[in-house]
C-alpha positions in Angstrom: 15.6 -7.1 -21.6 13.9 -6.6 -18.2 12.2 -3.3 -17.3 13.1 -1.6 -14.1 10.9 1.1 -12.5 12.2 3.4 -9.9 9.5 4.5 -7.4 10.2 7.6 -5.4 8.8 7.7 -1.9 6.8 10.9 -1.3 5.2 12.2 1.9 1.9 10.6 1.1 3.5 7.1 0.9 5.4 7.8 4.1 2.2 8.8 5.9 0.3 5.7 4.7 3.2 3.5 5.7 3.3 5.1 9.2 -0.5 4.3 9.5 0.2 0.6 8.7 3.2 0.6 11.1 1.0 1.9 14.0 -2.1 -0.2 13.1 -0.2 -3.5 12.9 2.2 -2.9 15.8 1.5 -6.5 17.0 3.1 -7.9 13.9 6.5 -6.1 14.4 6.5 -4.9 10.7 9.7 -2.9 10.0 8.9 0.6 8.7 10.6 -0.3 5.4 8.2 -3.2 4.9 5.3 -0.9 5.5 6.6 1.4 2.9 7.0 -1.5 0.5 3.4 -2.6 1.2 2.1 0.8 0.1 4.1 0.8 -3.1 3.1 -2.8 -3.9 -0.6 -1.8 -3.4 -0.2 1.3 -5.5 1.2 -0.8 -8.4 -1.7 -3.3 -8.1 0.6 -6.2 -7.3 -0.6 -9.1 -5.1 2.2 -11.6 -5.5 5.7 -10.8 -4.1 9.0 -12.7 -4.2 10.2 -12.7 -0.7 11.4 -14.9 2.1 10.0 -12.3 4.6 6.9 -13.6 6.3 5.6 -10.1 6.9 4.4 -9.8 3.3 2.2 -12.8 3.7 1.0 -11.6 7.1 -0.1 -8.4 5.5 -2.0 -10.3 2.8 0.2 -10.7 -0.2 0.8 -14.0 -1.9 4.5 -14.7 -1.0 6.6 -16.6 -3.6 8.3 -19.0 -3.5 5.7 -20.9 -1.6 7.6 -22.9 1.0 
């Protein structure tokens, strides 16, 4: 059976996401993606399953590789 972890977004995560949102304004990252970036980094993950190019632009390995 697969394990599911629920991650609650606290003020610290929101603050860090906002920093990314402002720093990379040229990339048009949605704020929700910025929040995901922080959570993914907190979990020590570097590969993500997504069709969203923003994850690759931020520096993650995006799967599936197209």
